[in-house]
N, C-alpha and C positions, 0 to 999 in steps of 0.2 A: 551063277548068276548074272545078268548084264549089266545091272547097276541101272536099270530105267527106274527103279523106285525112289532114285535122289532126285528126279526130276517131277516133283510132285507139284509145285506151284504153278499154276497159270499165269503168265504176266502179259500185259499189253505195254507196248512204248509209244507215247504219244509225243509228236513234234509239235513247236510251238507253228500256230498258223500266223499267216499273213493276214491283215497286217497288224502292226504293234502299235503302241500308244506310250508316251512319256509320262512315267508318274514323276510324283514331286521331287524326286532325287534326280532326277534326269535319265534313269534307265529306261529302257526299251521293255514294254511288260506287253507280253502276246494276248490279244483280243480272244484268244480260243485255243485248243488243241485239237491235233488231228491224229487219230490212230494210224500208226503206221507200221507196226510188228507185232503180232501175237506169238508166243513161244512159251515153252516151260523152262524151268530155271530150278537152280537151289540157291537158298539162302543161308550164307553164312554169316554168324555174328564174327563183329570187330573188338577184339578187346587191345588196348593198350595206349597210343600216342595221347599225347596232350589235347589234340585236337578233337579227339573221338570224346574225352572225359568231359571237354568244355561244351561240345554239342551234348551232351547226356543231362548236364548240369542245366541246360537251355530247355531241357525238356523234348531234344530230339534224339533219335536213334542213327547210328551210323552201321549200315552192313555192305558186306559184298556180295554180288549176285555173280554167277556163272550160269552162262547160257551158252548153248552150241552154237557155232558160228555159222555163217551163212548171208547171203547178201541184205538181209534186212537186218540182223544182227550188227554187220560191219556199218551200217547206215546210221546206227545210233549215235548220238553226240552229246557233250555238255550240254546241259539247259535243258534237254528233254526231260521228262517225266515218265515214272513206272507205275503203273497200276497193277495192283493183287486183285485178279479176277474175282477172287472167293469173296471178298467182301468191299472192293473199290476203294480201299485204301490207296493213296498218292506219294509217292517218294520222287525227290529232286535227283536226278543222274549229275555228279559230281566228280566223275571220274569214269574214263572209258579206256580200257586196255584190250585191244586186238592182236597185240604183237606176240606177248610172252607164250601164249600155247597156240598154234595153227586150228586145233580143233574146237578151242573155245573164246568165249570173249569174257572179259569180267568187267564188272561195273562196280562202283563205289556208289550208294546212295544214302541220303538223307531225309530225313522225314519222319513221322507221317506228316504230309503238308495238308493244311486245310482247304 
């Protein structure tokens, strides 16, 4: 068995489109999103830390995503968003780890985002 069945989720990663506008808090908010990378990945349930528990109390989930490495995968940055192509649910990319394993990129996502 090749393990191909683990890569069952179709994912799209969107970069913030320029220009951005400032919100009431002085933060830059993108005016739109540009699809930058489409791939398959594995969603891994996160359990444990206080930050994860606090996010759950606020009605948000924290998950880890494992995708195969490549030029598009290594271009993903914190502040991008991830979409599940099956249902269109969007998630914020909170952390990107392209160093731990050469063959994979690990992401921490939080959402779903409205």
